[in-house]
N, C-alpha and C positions, 0 to 999 in steps of 0.2 A: 632233235636233229643237230648235228655238229657240222661245221664247215670250216675249211681253211683255203687260203689262196690269196690272190691279189686282185685289186680293182684299179684299173687305169681309166681316168675320166678326162675328157676334153670338153671345154665349154666354148661354144661358138655363138656370139651375139650378132644378130643381124641388124644392120642399119635400117631404121624405119620399120614399118609394119606392112608394107605392100609387096612383100616377096611373092614372086610367082615363078615356078620352075620345078625341076625334078631334083630330089635328094635321093641318094643311093646309099644302101647299107649292105655290106658284104658279110658273109659268114666268116668265121676265123680261117677256114681253109680256102676261102675265095670261090668255092664251087656254087654257092647260092647267093643271089643278089635280090634284094627287095628294093624296088624303086617307088618313090612316093611323089606323085605329080600334084602340085598345089596350084590351082588356077581358080575357076569359078566354083569348083568343088574339089574334093580330095579323092584321088584314085591311087591305088597301089597296084603294082605288078610284080611278078616273081619269075626269075630265070634260074635255071639249073645248068651249070656247065655251058653257059652261053645259049642254051635253048629256052625259048619262051614257054613257060608252064601256065602261068596265070596272066592273061591279058589285062590291060588297065581296067580295074574294077572299082566302082564307087563305094565308099563307106561314109556313113553319116549317122547322126543321132538326133532324133526329133523329140524335143521336150515340150511341155505345156508352155503357155504364154508366148507362143510363136518363136521359140528359140530353136533354131535349126543348126546344130553344130556340124560344121563341114560345108555349109552353104556360104559362098563368098568368104572363104577363110582368110584371115590376116595373120600371118605367121609373125610372132614377136621374137622368138628365141629358139635356138636349136642346141641340144646338148648331146654329147656322145660319150659312151663308156665301153671299155673292153673288160669283160669279166671272165675269170678263170679260177674256179674253186672246186673243192670236193665236198659233196653232201654225204652225210651218213644217216640214212633213214633209221628211225626208231624201229619200224617193221620193214625188214629188208626183203621186199617182195622179189626183186630180180637180183639184187646184189647188195653187198655191204657198203659199197661206196659208189657214188654216181658223180661223174665229172660234169659240172655245170659250166659250160664254156660257150660264151656268146658275145656278140657285139650288139650294142643298144643305141637307139637314137630316140630322144625325147623332143617332141615338137610342141611348143607352147603357143597357143593362139589367143588373140584378143577375144574377150568374151568369157574368160574364166574356164577354159578347157584345154586339154592336151591330148596328144596321141603318143603312145609308146610303141616302138617297133623293136623287135629282137630278131636277130639272124643267128641261127645255130648251124653247125655242120650238117644237121639232119632235119632242118625245118625252119619255119618262121612263125612269128606270132605278133599280134598287136592287141592293144586295149585302149579304151577311152578312160580319161581321168577328168573329173569336173571339180571346180572350186566355186560352188554357187551357194548362196545363203538358203537356209531353211530346207524344206522338202521340195522335191520335184516329181513330176509324173513323166515317165518315159512313154511317149506315144508310139514310137517305132524306132527300131534299130535297123539300118540298112547295112547288110553284109553280103556282098556279091562275090562269087568265085567263078570268073569267066575263063574257062579253060581254052587253051589255044587250039585244041582239036577235039574231035569226038572220040571218046574212049569208053572202055567198059567200066561201069560203075557198080559197086556192091552196095545195094540200096535196101536198108531195113524198112520197108514201106509200112506205113501205119495209116489206117482210115480215120483216126481220131486222136486228139490230144489226151483223151482218157484211156490210158494204156499201161500195161505192165512192161512195155518196151521189150517184148519177147518175140522177135521176128526172125525170119530167114533174111540173110543178106543176099538179095537176088541180083545176079549179074544181068544188067541191062545196059543199053547204050545211053550216053548222056542225052542224046537227042530224043530219046523215048520218054524222058522225064519232063512232063509238062507242069504247069502251075497247079493242076488239079491233083497232083500226086505229092505226097510228103513222106519224109522218113525221119527217124530218130538219128542222132549222132551216136557213133561216128559213121561217116561214109568213107569208102575207099575207092580211089580211082586208079585203075591199072593203066599206066601210060604206055604200055607196049614197049617200043624201043626207047621211050623216055622214062622218067621216074614214076614211081608209085607215090600217090599222095593220099594221106589219111587226114580228114578234117574233123576237128572236134573243138572242145573248149576246156578251159581250166580256171580254177579259182571262182567257181560258180557259187555266189553267196548273195542272198537278198535280191534275187533276180530270177527270171524264168529261164528254163533250159533252152538250148539251141536245137532247132529242128531244121530240115532242109526241104526245099521244093524246087521245081524246075522253073525256067523262064520261057514264056511264049515268044518274047522278043529276041532273046539271045539263046539259041537252042543248045549251046554247049555250056551253059551256065547253071550253077546252083545258087540259090538265094536263101539266106537265113530266114527262118520263120520262128515265131515265139508265141506260146500260149498267153492269151490276155489274162489279166487279173480276174479272179473269180469273185463275183459279187454275191451270188446266192447259189446254194447247192441243196441237194436232197439226200437224206440218209435213207438208204433202202435196205440196209442190213447192218450187222455188227462191223462190216469191213468196207462196204461200198458207199462212198460219198461222191455223188456225181454232180459236176457243175451244171447249173441251170442257166444263169446269165453271167456274162462277162463284161468287164469295163472296156471303154474305148482306149485304154492304155495297157501296157504290158507290165509296168512296175510303178509303184510309188515308193520313193527311196530318198536317202539323204542327198542333198545337193552337193556335198563335198565327199567324194568317194572315188574308188577305182572300180571299173566295171570288169566283167569276166574277160579273160584272154580268148581270142579267136586264134586257133593254131592249125598249122599245116605241117604234118610230118612228111618229109620229102626224102625218098630213098631210091637209090639206084638198084638195089636188090630187094627181092621180096623179104629176105631174112631180116633186113634192117627195119622193116615195119614192126616186126615182132619184138625186136630188141629195144625199141625206143622207150624213153622214160619222160617225155616232154610234159605230160599232164602233171606228173609229180614235180618236176623242176619248176613249173610255172605257178605252183600253188602256194598258199600261205604256209609259213613255217609252223612247226608243232606248237600247240597251245598248252600241252600238259607238262608241267614243270618236272615232275618225277614220274616217268612212264615205266618204271621198272616192274610194275604189276601187270603190264600188258604181255600176255603169253600166247603167241600163235600156236596152232596145233591142229590135230585131227579131231573129228567128231563122229561118233556113232549116231546115226540118224534113224528115227523111227517111222516117219510118215511115208516115205517112198515105198518101203516094204510092208506097209499096212500092219505093222506089229505082228507079222507072221513069223513066229518062232515055233519050233516043234522039237520033239524029243525031250520035253520037260514034264515035270509032274504037277503043273498048274495050268489053268486055262489062260491063254494069252489074251491080252486086250489092254484097255485103259485101266490099269490097276498097279498097285505097288509091286507085286511079285514080278510083273513083266519088266518094269523099269529097273528093278534090282538086277534082273538078268542082263539088261543092256549095260548097266554099270559094271557088272562082273566081267562081261565080255570086253569092255573097254579097258579095264584094269589088266586083264590077261594079255592083251595085245599092245599095251603101252599107248592106248588112245587117250588123249588128254580130256576129252569132253563127251557128254551125252546131251542131245537135245530132247526136251519134252515138247513135242510139236502139238498141233491142234487137238484139243480134247482134254488137256490137263486141267484147264479151268472151264467153268460153265460159261459158254459163249455169251459175250455181252458184258461180263463182269470179271475183270482180271483178278479181283480179290476173292473170288469164290472158287475154291479148289474142287475138282471132281470128287464126288463122295467116295469113290473106290481108290483114291490116291491119298496115302498118309504122307504128307509132305515132310514132316519132321523126321519120320523114320527113313524116308528115302534119302533126304539130304545127309543124314548121319551116316547112312550106308555109303554114300558117295565120298564123304570126307574120309572115312576109314580106308577107302581104297584109292585115295588121291585122284579122284575123277571129278572134274568140274561139271556143273549143271548149267545149261543154257535154256532159257524159257522162251517159247514162241508166244507172240501176242499180235493181235491185229492193231494197226496204228490208231484207229478211232477208239477202241476200248482202252488202250493205253493212255491216250490223250485225256479221256474222260476222268481218269483217276491217276494222273501222271505221278505226282509227288508221293502220295501214299503207296502206290504200287511199286515205284522204284525203291522207296525206303524199305518196304517189306522185302523185296528181292535182296537188297543189300543185307538186311538183318538175317535173312535165311542163309546167307553165304553163297548165293547164286553168283556165277561167274560172268554171265552175259545174257543178252536178250536178242531174239530174232524178231524183227518188226516187219510186218507183212501188209500187203494190199494197198500201198499208197496210191499207185496207179496214176500219178500226176507229177508234173514238174513245173507248175506255175509258181509264181513268186511265193505265195503263202506256203506251198508244200516244200519248196526248197528250204525255206526258213525253218519249217518243222524238222527237217533232217538235222540241221545245225543245232536246234534246241535239244533234240534227243541225244545227239552225240555229246553235247556239253553236260546235260543232266546225268547221263550215264557215266561219264568220266568222273564226275564229282563223287560217285558211289563206287568207283573202280569196277564198272561193268563194261564188258565187251559188247559190240553191236554188229549184227548181220542184218542188212536191209534186204527184204524181198519185196516183190511187186514194185520194183524200184527203177529209177532212171539210172543212166550209166554213170560211172565214176567221173568226177570233174573237180577233184581237189580236196574234198572233205576228208579223205583218208589220210592225207598228209597233215592237215591242220589238227585233226582229231584222230590220232593213230589207234585209238581204241575201236574205231570203225574198221574192222579187219577185212570185211568182204561185203559183197552185195550181189544180188541176182541181176535183174535187167538183162536176162539172157534166156533164150529158148534152150533150156537145159534138159537133163535126163528125165525130169518129172513128166515131160510131155509124152514119153513112150507109154505112159499109163492109159492114154486116151487117143493117141494119134500115131501116124507113121511119118511124122515130120522130122524127127531127129535122126537124120541119115549120117553115114560116115562123112560124106562131103560137107554137110552142115558142120559137123564136129571140127573138121580141119579148117574150114573157113573162119570159124570163131577166133582162132589164134591170130588171124590177120586183121580182124575187125573189132569185135567187142573187147577181146582180151587186150588189145593194143592200147587201150586207154585206162586200164586198171584192173584190180582183182575181180575175179569172176566166179561166183558160186554156182557152177554148173551141176554140182552134186554127182560125181562119177561113182563107179564101183559095182556095176551090175555083174553078178556071178552067173546069171542065166543069159546066154548069148545066142543070137540067131542070125542067119543070113536074111537078106530082104525077102526071099521067097517063103521062109519059115516064120518070119516075125508076125506077131499079133499083139495089138494093144490089149493088155489085161490089167485092169486097175489094181486088183488085189494081189496079183502075182506077176509083177512086171519083168520084162526082159529088155536087153539092148539089141539094136539093129547093127551089131558090130561084133568083132571077135573079142575073146577074153583079153588078148594082149592089147587091143585097141583101148579097152577100158583101163587096163593097168598102166598104159603109157600116159594116160591123162594125169596121173599123179605126178609125173615129171613135167609134162608139157604145160598143163593148165596152172595158172598162177592164182592162188587163193590162200592167204595166211590162216584161214579157218576152213580147212578142207574136209569135205564130208566123205564118209563111207556109207553109201546109200542103201546097201542091201541088208538083209536080215542076218543077225548073229548066227542063226542056224545054218544059213547058206555059207557064210564065211567059215564056220568051223568045218564044214564039209570040204572046203577048198583051202586047207591049212597052208599049203605052200604059197599060194598066191596072196592070201591074206597077210601072212607074215611079211611078205615083201612090201605090199602097198601101205601097211600100217607103219612100216619103218621109213618110208620116204618122207623127208622133211617137208614142212609146210612153207618154209622161207629159205632163201638161198644167199650164199656169199658171192656167187659168181654164176653168170649164165652166158652160154654161147650158142647161137643158132648156126648149125653146121650146114644144113641144106634146107631149102624151102621153096615151094611154089604155091602161090595163092590158090586156095580151095582144092589143091591136089595132094600135097604131102608136106611133112615137116619132120625134121630131125634136129634135135638139140641136146646139149649137155649142160648140166648144172652141178655146182659144187656146194657142199655144206661141210665146213671144216676141212678135213683131209679126204673126205669121201666124195667121189663123183658119181653122178647118175646120168643116164642117157634115155631119151624117149623118142620114139618114132611113131607117126600116125599117117595113114593114107586114106584116101577117099574110097569110092566103090571100085577102083581099079587096083589090082594087085601090082606090086612093084618090087624091084630089087634095088636096095640102097647099100651103100658101104659106110660103115661107121669107122671113120679114121680116128684112131686114138692118139693123134698128135697133140691133142689138148691136155693129155695127162703129163705131169712132171716125169722126168726120167726115173725109171724104176720098174718094178714088177708089181702086179696087182692081181687080186683074186676077183675075177669077173663072175657075177651071177646074172645070167641072161635069160629072160623070158621072151620067146618068140612064137609066132604062129606055127602051129603044127602042120604037118603035110596035108592034113584033111580039113584045115580050118575053113577052106572055101566052101565046104558043104556041111561041116559040123563046127560051128563058130566057137565052141568052147574048147576045141582042140588046141593044145599048146605044147611046147617043149621047154624044159628048163635045163640050163647047162651051167656048171660051175667049173672053172679052170683058171690057170694062171695065164696072164697076158702081160705084155710089155708096152710101154708108151710107144706110139708110132705104128703099132699093128693095125691092120685093116680087117674089120670084122664084117663079113657079108650078112646082110639082113634081107630075108625074103618075106615080104609082107603079103598076106592074102588080101583079096578084095575086102575093104572095110577093116583092115587089119592094123597091126602095130607091133611094137617091141619095146621092152623096158629092161634096163640093165643097171647094176650097181658095181662100182669099182673101188675096192678097199685095198690100201697098201698091203702088200704081202708081208707076212711075218717071217723074218729070216731065221 
């Protein structure tokens, strides 16, 4: 990461240590104010354009040996800074440059602790910092979000901390969420006439993940909840390690450290939730000195389509010939990687290759065709033989690993993610985490971690009816708003809700063809999958050429129109080529793609849109190629569960 800009700091020393009162911090544009009330405890409040969003809400940190940070606080010193700089991500998920512009207030308290507050034009954040000797146990972190009114909340409800974090974001009212209900981060509050607020965390390291529950005492509040440290567990398979007993603390950690940021994205428009980059901005800078080996790209994936290829002269399955076929397909369409998913090794031992797979021959075939290989592993099997396995993968010339089934975000498991990221980086291996918690900063610190799951993605259509067009659209405003999302799009068999059936071996999508194609522009994942079979893709040559050519990273992104859970229309640029993508829920819509985002000039537009019969035959689409000029308005008619995808290349004169 590179950055440039200026830092203006002001230091305010307070006479004595008995300060009590309210300190305010404004965003650079003055639209957001965070107020900190220091009295018998510490409370913060947030206002947007003069409107109360978060009422005074208590925050504290309870440590062992009866140390209650925030109880009877005695402020010693206050420091302020104004920061305005440009960040240049190693992996440019949304854009090549991000403006990091905020005002900061640091409050130092007697007892060896501080609170840092930041106010951005699109949100606020705070974190604890401690300067204590030795090790400490964190018994409880109090993080309350007391909203000024009852609003619709998009709540990824979970029954247990043992979870893949793959849920629907259910629209419920704040008052409906009691202390008996809990959800993963992020959560999204639709403020109606007021702002939308997305709550999550950043720089999660050596600490448990943030969850949410309701409050029985304050019915419009959300309260932070954290999985306690796991003391004992039980191994029930090669991938399932379930906690049995937990400690009375949530973390045991260094006494001198910074804790994760608690952040609120605050947006006046639905579109601004999608375009935010606060998790990235608040996380640790890159730790890889020379990241030039990190190559985002597309992946031909075997597991979703169950290795179902046809029209070939060999029997498809877990064998060398099948994977050579995937490699040839990837090379033909310019796809950078192929994943060998479950089955390439004999489960339980990552050093024991399936007898029908000749790994040396397969890897040589991939090298000849300039296609990288990524290997799937369960996290426990990898851990059992971590160094010899990663050393072997590096010796083979493998490009990355897909680590699966963690299903936890307690302190130990969060630390495991960081360990895998570092060990993989030492061997120049990319990482894709599945069965994973949401992004919370690791992808910036270790940019070899290109993507992760933690989303109810397309794999669910193999066994359920839960992945609906509305769910697909909602993800852009919830899970995707905190970081890269390995949803695994690309179904070439498409069905309406009435026609859809879950079929494990021959899956389909509950959406139109163009809805699936639009995901390659709309969904952010620097390691983006093509989930369907090479045989199906070859039968759909025109569509496949388009999606295989959509970049996996972007120089610029613009959200043009958006409404939470209903529809989304955006444009992205890579080099001099622009793309546009539109998705709708189960309701058909007419949108207008305004080409004012294009620089002045003429462009060759290639547009894929729902066909006139897509509402009854979801695979129906039309493709159009014609000249357009900047500023034209292109009508888009989206079928129920539909979409559109377009590419704009400067016209050759």
